[in-house]
C-alpha positions in Angstrom: 11.8 44.5 8.0 13.7 43.8 11.2 17.0 41.9 10.7 15.7 38.5 12.0 12.2 38.8 10.5 11.2 35.4 9.1 13.5 33.6 11.6 11.4 31.2 13.9 12.9 30.5 17.3 11.6 27.6 19.4 12.5 28.4 23.0 12.3 25.7 25.7 14.5 27.7 28.0 13.4 29.2 31.4 14.6 31.4 34.1 17.3 33.9 32.7 20.2 33.1 30.4 18.1 31.5 27.7 15.0 33.9 27.9 17.4 36.7 27.8 19.0 35.5 24.7 15.7 34.8 23.0 14.4 38.2 24.0 17.3 39.7 22.2 16.6 37.6 19.1 12.8 38.7 19.4 13.7 42.4 19.7 15.5 42.0 16.4 12.4 40.6 14.8 12.6 36.7 15.3 9.2 34.9 15.9 10.0 33.5 19.3 7.6 30.7 20.5 8.1 30.3 24.3 7.3 26.6 25.0 6.3 26.4 28.7 5.3 23.4 30.9 1.7 23.3 32.3 3.1 24.9 35.4 4.8 27.6 33.4 8.3 29.2 33.6 9.2 29.2 37.3 10.2 32.7 37.3 6.6 33.8 36.9 6.3 33.3 40.6 9.7 34.8 41.5 8.4 37.9 43.5 7.3 40.2 44.8 6.9 42.5 43.1 4.1 41.3 40.9 2.0 43.1 38.2 -1.5 41.3 38.3 0.2 38.0 39.2 3.2 38.2 36.8 6.6 38.7 38.5 8.7 41.6 37.6 11.6 39.1 37.0 9.6 37.3 34.3 8.5 40.4 32.6 12.1 41.6 32.3 13.2 39.0 29.8 10.0 37.8 27.9 8.7 40.6 25.7 8.1 40.1 22.0 7.4 36.4 22.6 4.4 34.1 22.2 3.7 31.4 24.8 2.4 27.9 24.2 1.9 25.6 27.2 2.2 21.9 26.5 3.0 18.7 28.6 6.0 17.5 26.7 5.9 14.3 28.8 2.7 13.2 27.0 2.9 11.6 23.5 0.3 14.2 22.4 2.3 17.1 23.8 5.6 15.7 22.3 3.9 15.3 18.9 3.0 19.0 19.1 6.7 19.8 20.0 8.0 17.7 16.9 5.6 19.7 14.6 6.9 23.0 16.1 10.5 21.7 15.6 9.8 21.0 12.0 9.1 24.6 11.3 11.7 26.1 13.5 15.0 27.7 12.4 16.4 27.8 15.9 15.8 25.4 18.8 17.0 26.3 22.4 16.7 24.6 25.7 18.4 24.5 29.1 17.5 21.0 30.1 20.3 18.7 31.4 21.4 16.3 28.7 19.5 13.3 29.8 16.3 15.3 30.4 16.6 16.7 26.9 16.9 13.3 25.4 13.9 11.9 27.3 11.9 14.9 26.0 13.0 14.3 22.4 15.3 17.3 22.5 18.8 16.1 22.1 20.7 17.5 19.1 20.3 14.1 17.0 16.6 13.9 17.8 15.9 17.6 16.7 18.2 17.4 13.7 16.3 14.1 12.6 13.3 16.4 12.4 14.9 19.6 11.0 18.3 18.7 9.4 19.6 22.4 9.0 18.4 23.5 12.5 20.5 25.9 14.6 20.4 24.1 18.0 21.6 25.7 21.2 21.8 24.0 24.6 22.6 26.1 27.7 24.0 24.3 30.6 26.2 24.9 33.7 29.3 23.0 32.5 28.7 21.8 28.9 26.8 19.0 27.3 29.2 16.4 28.6 28.2 17.2 32.1 25.1 16.4 34.1 25.7 18.9 36.8 23.1 21.6 37.1 24.4 25.2 36.8 23.3 28.3 38.9 24.6 31.8 38.4 25.6 32.3 42.0 27.7 29.1 42.1 29.3 29.9 38.7 30.3 33.3 40.0 32.0 31.6 43.0 33.6 28.7 41.0 34.6 31.0 38.0 36.7 33.3 40.2 34.4 36.3 39.8 33.5 36.5 43.6 37.1 36.3 44.6 37.7 39.7 43.0 34.4 41.3 43.9 33.9 43.1 47.2 36.1 45.0 49.8 39.6 43.6 50.3 39.1 42.9 54.0 35.5 41.4 53.4 34.1 38.3 52.2 34.1 37.4 48.5 31.0 38.9 47.0 28.7 38.1 44.2 27.6 40.8 41.7 24.3 42.4 42.4 22.6 41.0 39.3 22.9 37.5 37.8 25.7 38.6 35.4 26.9 35.1 34.5 23.4 34.3 33.2 23.4 37.5 31.3 26.7 37.1 29.8 25.8 33.6 28.8 22.7 35.0 27.1 24.6 37.5 25.3 27.2 35.0 24.0 24.3 32.7 23.1 22.7 35.6 21.1 26.0 36.1 19.2 26.4 32.2 18.5 22.9 31.8 17.1 23.3 34.7 14.7 26.7 33.4 13.6 25.1 30.0 13.1 22.4 31.4 11.0 24.8 33.3 8.8 26.7 30.0 8.4 23.5 28.3 7.4 22.8 31.0 4.8 26.2 30.4 3.4 26.3 26.6 3.5 22.8 25.2 4.1 24.2 23.5 7.1 22.7 23.8 10.7 25.0 23.1 13.7 24.8 22.5 17.5 26.0 25.2 19.9 27.1 24.0 23.3 26.8 27.1 25.6 28.0 26.7 29.2 27.7 29.2 31.9 31.2 28.2 33.2 32.8 29.0 29.9 31.1 32.5 29.8 32.1 33.2 33.4 35.9 32.4 32.7 35.7 34.5 29.4 34.2 37.6 31.1 37.1 37.6 33.6 38.9 39.5 30.6 41.9 41.5 31.7 41.8 40.1 35.2 42.4 36.5 33.8 45.0 37.9 31.4 46.9 39.5 34.4 47.0 36.1 36.1 48.1 34.3 33.0 50.7 36.8 32.0 51.9 38.0 35.4 51.8 34.7 37.2 50.2 36.2 40.3 46.7 35.5 41.5 44.1 38.3 41.4 43.0 40.0 44.6 40.0 42.0 45.6 40.5 45.6 45.3 37.0 46.9 46.2 36.2 49.8 43.9 39.8 49.9 42.8 41.3 48.7 39.4 44.2 46.2 39.3 46.0 48.2 36.5 45.0 51.9 36.8 45.3 54.4 39.8 43.3 56.4 40.7 40.2 54.6 39.1 37.7 54.3 42.0 34.8 55.5 44.2 35.4 58.6 46.2 33.1 59.5 49.2 32.1 63.1 49.2 30.6 65.3 51.7 27.1 64.5 50.5 27.5 61.3 48.4 29.9 59.5 46.2 31.5 59.8 42.8 33.5 57.6 40.5 36.6 59.0 38.9 38.6 57.1 36.3 42.1 58.6 35.6 43.3 56.6 32.6 46.6 58.3 31.9 49.4 60.6 33.2 48.1 63.6 31.5 44.6 63.1 33.1 46.2 62.7 36.6 47.9 66.1 36.2 44.7 67.7 35.2 42.9 65.8 38.1 45.4 67.2 40.6 45.3 70.6 39.2 41.5 70.9 39.4 41.3 69.5 42.9 44.0 71.7 44.1 46.6 68.9 44.6 49.3 69.9 42.1 52.2 68.7 44.2 51.1 65.1 44.0 51.9 64.6 40.3 55.4 66.2 40.9 56.2 63.4 43.3 58.0 60.5 41.5 55.9 58.0 43.4 52.8 59.3 41.6 54.1 60.7 38.3 53.4 57.7 36.2 50.6 55.2 36.2 52.9 52.2 37.1 54.2 54.2 39.9 50.8 55.0 41.1 49.8 51.3 41.0 52.8 50.4 43.0 52.1 53.1 45.6 48.3 53.0 45.6 48.2 52.4 49.4 49.9 55.8 49.9 48.2 57.8 47.2 44.5 56.7 47.5 44.1 57.7 51.2 45.4 61.1 50.3 42.9 61.6 47.6 40.1 60.1 49.5 40.6 62.4 52.5 40.7 65.5 50.2 37.7 64.7 48.2 35.6 63.7 51.4 35.6 67.5 52.3 34.0 68.4 49.0 30.3 68.3 47.8 29.4 65.9 45.1 28.4 68.6 42.5 31.6 70.5 43.1 33.8 67.4 42.6 31.9 66.5 39.4 32.1 70.0 38.1 35.9 70.2 38.7 36.5 66.8 37.2 34.4 67.7 34.0 36.4 70.9 33.6 39.6 68.7 33.9 38.3 66.3 31.2 38.6 63.4 33.7 35.8 60.9 33.2 33.5 60.8 36.2 30.0 60.2 37.4 27.8 60.3 40.5 26.9 57.0 42.2 23.2 56.6 41.7 20.6 54.2 43.1 18.7 51.9 40.6 15.7 54.2 40.9 17.8 57.2 40.3 19.5 55.6 37.2 16.1 54.7 35.8 14.7 58.1 36.1 18.1 59.9 34.9 18.1 62.2 31.9 20.6 59.9 30.1 18.1 57.0 30.4 15.3 59.1 28.7 17.7 60.4 26.0 18.6 56.9 25.1 15.1 55.6 25.0 15.9 52.9 27.6 12.4 52.7 29.1 9.7 51.1 27.0 6.1 51.0 27.6 3.6 48.4 26.5 0.0 47.2 27.4 0.1 44.0 29.1 -2.8 41.5 28.7 -3.6 41.4 32.6 -1.7 44.5 34.0 -2.5 47.1 31.4 0.3 49.7 31.0 3.6 48.6 32.2 7.3 49.9 31.9 10.1 47.7 30.8 13.8 48.3 30.2 14.3 48.6 26.5 16.9 47.3 24.2 20.3 48.9 24.2 20.9 47.9 20.5 20.7 51.1 18.5 20.8 50.1 14.7 20.2 53.1 12.4 18.1 51.1 9.8 16.5 48.2 11.7 16.2 49.3 15.4 14.6 46.8 17.7 11.0 47.1 18.3 8.5 46.4 21.2 5.8 44.4 19.2 4.3 42.2 22.0 4.1 42.4 25.7 5.5 39.6 27.8 3.0 36.8 27.4 0.5 35.3 29.8 1.1 31.6 30.5 -0.1 29.8 27.4 -1.6 33.0 25.9 -0.9 31.9 22.3 -1.4 28.1 22.7 -4.6 28.0 20.6 -3.3 30.4 17.8 0.0 28.5 17.5 -1.8 25.2 17.3 -4.0 26.6 14.6 -1.0 27.6 12.7 0.3 23.9 12.9 -3.1 22.7 11.3 -5.0 21.7 14.5 -8.7 22.7 14.5 -10.8 23.8 17.4 -12.0 20.3 18.2 -8.4 19.1 18.5 -7.5 22.0 20.8 -10.4 21.5 23.0 -9.6 17.8 23.2 -6.0 18.4 24.2 -7.2 20.9 26.8 -9.7 18.4 28.3 -6.9 15.7 28.5 -4.4 18.0 30.2 -2.0 18.1 27.4 -2.1 22.0 26.9 -3.1 25.2 28.7 -4.5 28.0 26.7 -5.9 31.3 27.7 
């Protein structure tokens, strides 16, 4: 038994934040029913690359789910949705508030069908706002881009849709907390999950520096606002990251890189001094390390007990020994594509580890099976298909 076995999740979300949340729940055992429009989740077409017509983007966040494709704008389709809601423990969507209400998916409408439902709505700026939210815009508005990139360059977005992903993670936590609350009290509740909120929260120590210190944050490229040296160093044949977290490590860092005089200089003897004098210190370190080969630098720093690592490409990271050791690449047989590889779950539970039970579904792949579970017979299903209410494979 996985920890969320027996929990049914009705997932009306598309794109990334919501599907990422529900994939986490599905990995932990929840029965996730992905409710798609007749056109399907738009990310199915976000490519290339594609595997037999399914985009890599869609495949990355939709394993362990079943897909039902229905037209919610028809009375027959909405009736199916209401029957699904009646049997759901959790209902999620990322429609704008007015659209949700029009489709019968506001909290009050859903709660009238399932009073103890755990209801989660994902939006850009909360359920009081009708503004659509997009990761890229939220990275800009939420301050992240202002601290990302080279100091002399433009503000830069992170290379993955990190605001969406953080929102999905916060949503995963919130759903599980609400399920525990329901077990304790018998009461459901509504969760208002906004990308903007997640983006502000994930600023973490950078936001705290501004609130406490009273000075706005600045872009530091690969540097750290509170620790020096803590950065990327170009080597003769590549690049490494070194993170020197305390003064003892700095002495060891200097000794093993043949720079002992630096830690004797009062300008660099303590971390606050190094932060104040980073503009003098960092170029000295960078110039020295640039003459050394990557493997030599890593070997020296490992002997010095200074945390470090090489800068890898994505392909190198996916094929790295640590990735294999941590079982982070999962294989499954997709309905259309055959054998495919996906990034696995990072959740390592000793007694109930996540499992890959189902490949990412084909659009409407489980429509007929789910309708049968709801009590519809084959004649009903064929009639709905003929009327354009559903799509089933």
